[in-house]
Structure formats: C-alpha cells, structure tokens
N, C-alpha and C positions, 0 to 999 in steps of 0.2 A: 523724530525729525530734529528737534531742538538739540538733542545730544550730538547728532551727526554734524550740525552746523557749528556747534561749540568746538568739537574735535577738529574740524577742518580749519576753523579760525585759529585755534591754538597751534596747529601744524604750520600755518602760514606765518604766524608771528615768530615761531622758532626758526623757520628757514630764513626769514628776513634778518633775524638777529645774527645768525651764523654768517650770512653773506656780509653784513655790515662789519662784523668783527674781522673777517678775512680781509676786507678792503682797507680797514684802518690799520691793521697790523702788517699789511703787505704780504701776509702769508709766510713771513719769515720770523726767525728768532731774534734778529738784529733789531735794536731799537732805532726808530727813525730819528734823524736829527731834527730838533725842534727849533731851528733857526734858519734865517734866510741869508745871513751874511756870516762868513767865518774866515778863518785863516788856515792856510795849508803849508806845512813844512814836510817835504818829501818829494817823491817822484810822481808825476802825472803824465797822461798822454792820451793820444787817440785810442779809441776802444781796442782795436785788435793789437796795436803795438803795446798797449799797457798790459793786456792779457799775456802777450809774449814775454814781456818784462817780468811779470809775476811768476811765470813758469820757468824762468831762467834760474839756474843754480846760483846761490848766494855769491859764490866765488867769481861769477861772471857778470853780475849786475852792473858794476861800475863800467865795464867795457861795453855792455849793451847800451847804456845811456850815452856814452861817448860816440858809439857807432851809429846811433839812431836818433839824431836830433829832430825835434818836432819841425815839420814843414807843412804849410797849408797853401792853398790857392787863395789869393786875396783879390776880391772883385774891386771895381772902380769905386764902389760905395764903401769900401773898407770892411767887407764881410769875409770872414775866413771860412773856408769849406774844404772838403777833401783832405783832411789832415792825416798825417802819418807821423810816427815817431813819438818820443817821450822827452820830457824836460824836468829839470830839478826846480823845485819851488822852495823858497825860503821865506816863510811867514808872509806868503802872498795872500792878499785880501781877495776873496772869491764870493760869488753868489752861489748858494746851494741850489742846484737845478733839479735833480731827481735821484731817488734811490735806485740803484741798479741791481744789486744783490746783497747778500750778507756781508761781503768784504769790501765792496766798492760803491762809490757814489759819484754821480756826474755833477760837475761844478762849471761855472763860467769864470775863467781866469784871464787876466791880461798876460799874454805871452809874447815875447820878442820873436818876431818872424823875419824881419828884413832890416838889417843894419841899424839896430837900435829902435826901430819902429815896433810898437806893441799893438796887438789887436785882441779883442775879446774872442776866446775860443772855448767851446765846450769840450772838456776833457774828463777822463776818469781818474780818480785818486782813491787811495785806500781810505776807508771810513775812519780808521784810527788816526789818520794824519790830519783830519779836519777838526779844528777847535772853534766853537761858536764864539761870535763876537759878544762881549758883555755890555 
C-alpha cells in the first residue's frame, strides 16, 4: 500500500512539473521578453491586418503599409477599439502586453489616429522589432 501511495505521489509531482514548465515557457521555442517597457522600430498593426502584412511578398510590403493605414473607432472616453490596418513605428516606446506566438508579440503603443491626436492601441509587432528598455 505504501508503495502504491509513493508511486501515485511521484506521478502527481511529475505531472505538475510538466504543466508548470509548459505554462512558463508558453509551449514555444521563442524566449519570452523579460521586460514591461520596450521600444519598437518596424511595422505593427491590428491582428488580422498585421498577419496579412506578414504574408505579403517583400516586394509589396511598402505598398501594403501605404494602402492600409491604421484606423480605429475612438470612444468619448478616448479608448480605441475595432482597429484595422498597419502603421510604421520608429523607436516608439511601448508597453509589452502579451506573447502571441513565436514571431509576434502584442504591445500597447501610442498611435496617431485623428489629425495628430494619439491614442493607446493594442497592436501586434514582430518579436525581433522589440528592444527592452534598459
């Protein structure tokens, strides 16, 4: 009986360890960013628009950015939602929001939406375009 209890206990510990490892690594090979604030230089945008941008052949990327500027609905409280499109970011200070997959990460960036007015917007960017603040 003691042998069975010890075996069961060992199996529970092993299973818990495996789950904890999968949760901390995100189940992916990409390293998690270990910062809350960073700088982005590159293209970012609304989830679907950004995925479309990444799927665009290199020769057409400039035109894709020009033809699909980021647009959002802005509430009376100044909250942006329902965003589409992409934008160029040049050393833009961002808050790291969430890992999306091996190649992309969600960040909160201030984006110009209405004639010079900027609003915080959650956008996707390439992981390699984010540099942590030192």
